[in-house]
SEMAR-224821 format. One line per field, with one value per residue (C-alpha): residue number from 1; residue in one letter; x, y, z. Coordinates in Angstrom, 3 decimals, m for minus. Example, Ala and Ser with C-alpha at 12.3 -4.5 7.8 and 13.67 -1.06 7.14 Angstrom:
<sites>
i: 1 2
aa: a s
x: 12.300 13.670
y: m4.500 m1.060
z: 7.800 7.140
</sites>
This chain:
<sites>
i: 1 2 3 4 5 6 7 8 9 10 11 12 13 14 15 16 17 18 19 20 21 22 23 24 25 26 27 28 29 30 31 32 33 34 35 36 37 38 39 40 41 42 43 44 45 46 47 48 49 50 51 52 53 54 55 56 57 58 59 60 61 62 63 64 65 66 67 68 69 70 71 72 73 74 75 76 77 78 79 80 81 82 83 84 85 86 87 88 89 90 91 92 93 94 95 96 97 98 99 100 101 102 103 104 105 106 107 108 109 110
aa: m e q s y n p n p n a g f g g m n p g g p p p k n w l v e s i l v t l f c c l p f g i v g i v n a a s v n s k y a a g d y a g a q q s s a a a g k w t k i g f f i g i g v g v l y a i a m f m g i g s g i m a g m a g r q y
x: 77.522 74.570 72.130 68.622 66.907 63.862 62.558 60.523 62.086 58.658 56.778 56.076 55.828 54.973 55.529 52.193 52.273 52.461 49.829 47.116 44.267 44.970 42.961 39.841 41.003 37.829 37.955 34.607 33.432 35.943 34.707 31.118 31.797 33.620 31.034 27.802 29.066 32.155 35.167 38.249 37.835 36.710 39.835 42.169 40.344 40.816 44.667 44.951 42.911 44.779 48.088 46.773 47.134 50.413 51.733 50.208 51.965 55.259 55.057 54.369 51.501 51.655 51.949 48.778 47.145 47.926 46.789 43.326 42.555 43.136 41.258 38.294 38.808 38.827 35.817 33.884 34.618 33.809 30.339 29.215 29.910 28.267 25.329 25.362 25.575 22.484 20.372 21.647 20.324 17.379 16.575 17.487 15.037 12.083 12.821 12.920 9.866 8.001 8.754 8.067 4.255 4.115 4.833 2.763 m0.251 0.349 0.097 m3.344 m6.610 m9.577
y: m143.917 m141.890 m140.569 m139.723 m136.343 m136.531 m133.169 m135.090 m137.949 m138.975 m139.112 m142.109 m142.784 m139.638 m137.053 m138.633 m138.505 m142.413 m141.786 m141.505 m138.616 m135.551 m135.950 m133.952 m130.227 m129.480 m125.858 m125.261 m126.878 m125.161 m121.693 m122.299 m123.505 m120.357 m117.977 m119.905 m122.191 m121.520 m118.999 m120.590 m124.124 m122.917 m120.714 m123.802 m125.823 m123.264 m123.193 m127.022 m127.089 m124.501 m126.556 m129.989 m128.781 m127.280 m130.225 m132.742 m130.587 m130.691 m134.325 m134.783 m137.126 m138.014 m134.766 m133.779 m136.709 m135.583 m132.005 m133.302 m135.198 m132.335 m129.907 m132.480 m132.890 m129.306 m128.546 m131.352 m130.166 m126.600 m127.542 m130.130 m127.104 m124.546 m126.813 m127.655 m123.848 m123.248 m126.128 m124.670 m121.245 m122.633 m124.585 m121.296 m118.962 m121.728 m121.750 m117.791 m117.350 m120.090 m118.850 m115.382 m116.429 m118.465 m115.558 m113.156 m115.752 m116.268 m112.562 m112.208 m112.123 m113.207
z: m23.186 m24.582 m22.389 m23.533 m22.644 m20.456 m19.053 m16.520 m15.073 m13.261 m16.618 m18.364 m22.188 m23.992 m21.053 m19.284 m15.411 m14.662 m11.805 m13.949 m14.233 m11.922 m8.821 m7.840 m6.621 m4.573 m5.461 m6.599 m3.288 m1.087 m2.496 m1.925 1.692 2.087 0.876 2.783 5.432 7.354 6.522 7.890 7.053 3.539 3.391 4.234 1.467 m1.018 m0.005 m0.457 m3.324 m5.362 m4.836 m6.441 m10.078 m9.834 m7.889 m10.472 m13.366 m11.679 m11.506 m7.939 m8.212 m4.601 m3.402 m5.547 m4.084 m0.572 m1.243 m2.667 0.594 2.655 0.557 0.581 4.608 5.073 2.826 4.250 8.007 7.195 5.250 8.232 10.841 8.763 8.764 12.356 13.131 10.899 12.690 16.273 15.241 13.824 17.084 18.776 17.138 16.989 21.119 21.668 19.234 20.955 24.507 23.287 22.350 25.161 27.468 25.793 25.791 29.843 30.139 28.405 30.241 28.685
</sites>
């Protein structure tokens, strides 16, 4: 009985991963969300994004897809929360400035 040597049992012909091209890793987007939008969710996105390529290289295509989906999810959550906080801040500043102007005008007598 003869056995052939295959270093990666999940690999197809020529050592290629049978799952296709590597999934998107969201690393750049996660870093930008961490810097500009929402630190905690961006860090979770970075951790998941960093594991995409290593799982894919190890032949765990399903795990790489799961990590990619999780990285995308947390990156998008962080982005939208950051945008929401920015909009609420802008509204609060506008209301504060507007009320300050109105209060100043009410105290003036011409």
